[in-house]
C-alpha angles and dihedrals in degrees: 000000000000091000093050092053090048090051092047090051091051092048091053089047090051092050094051095042090090093051119109118213098198093137092057093039103043125179098204141058092248091050091049095051088050093051091048091053088047092055096042090051091046093051092046093050091045086064085073102029098053096049089046093051088049092049090049087064103030104051098048090050095043097047100031116149097247097048113128101212112076098159092115095056114117114177090184093061112122109148147008124192091201094054088046091054095048097046093046104028099051095053093045091051090047092049091048091052093049089050094051094049091043092055095044092049098041091059090041093052099040103149089222092054111103117227091234089125092069093071091228133150125292112301123251119227115222125178108200125196124190110216134173098302110335140063125243118204118195122191100199093184091052098037096228138111140200136193124221092352129087120192121187134167116247113253098023123106117241116220107202121195106190136195138156128235090197136009125351116287142164131237108219130180103164098189092058104036149281132340137241133197124256115211132185113255095016137086125216136174139229130178123207137164135195119219097187138031120258146102111280120189117239128183148160107281098192123072108251106165143286094334095047095107089056099046095105137130140182121242106216108206107191144157121279089253094051089044091055091050091050089052090051092048091054091048091054093057091079102214119136128213112210132145098281094046088047095054086055091049090049093062112111113269135152128223099006116185123241112280135173140210123213094202137021127205114251112258094010092130091051091053090048090053090044090049094228104110090129122081112260097019116129111236116240093244092059092040090058090043088056090047091054090053092051109279131253097284124189088332091062098057093096088057094057094114091061088059097041121107112151096047092071091047099050113139134176125234097282094051100258117140118255116214108224123181109257126212117254107266119226130195115278124219094000088191092064108026113205096013094103095059098050114105120238124242118270093256093044090049095052093047091052093045090056092053103045134017111179141040125199131187 
């Protein structure tokens, strides 16, 4: 019996040896706050769970049918104010406490809330794009980009702007904090910070097809000096990320190696958000503004190719591209060539997105 228990314990330890406990051992302020909320919520709920588990065993044993001592049996018992206070008062207090802490931490950990209150170093801007099946990280202030590798300086807030070039996905770096969804045609934000150096795994946390399990990356949290060296190393590699090279990168692929880009075309991220990287495509902001003004109607049917996005990105269940016949494109706004495929400013894009959400031809 003794040996069997030992073997069972060893088997459990072996099964759990591959687990990572980043959520309970965070390396950033955001992750630390989320761990605290998790612990507080768990302890509050255990106030109910533990007594219930004890009573599940205690009452059936104490009041079993074959017990000998029946002196505590009172057939006239109907009500107890003390019991009512306990069974209603304690849960109400626990729910109130859970609501309070949830409210506090929800506002404290708002993904859109900058981490300026930490009095940390200057923030680093990162534009993250989820692709099939890889991550693209653009550093707009530095003019560089990387694929499947995120480098950040320790002690500096990282201001993420996220979008997707394909299906909905989720950026997750458990050691640093929570995650947020990325969606095509939309831009969202997330703010994280690393408190210590190290390599922290990141991944896509939302199923997105056959390459989902390999859609991972390393987050390299390093000192300012090492981060500067990393930036210079990326700039020395000489590759350029422009609209043409991005469209090649966007093609579905699985388990891509880490790659870097020494320069990035201005406004590329805005074009990705607006879904108009290809020449001749109408950007989402202009498309929705046209919708607000009444749309193209039947007369706009020949222009369908300029408004199409998913057709060129169709894939089968294994991630292989599917060639679909595309509508014949035609020039848009002949009176102002090129104007239709220029992305709107961020403020203009947000205002149009609030006013219209769909376009049908």
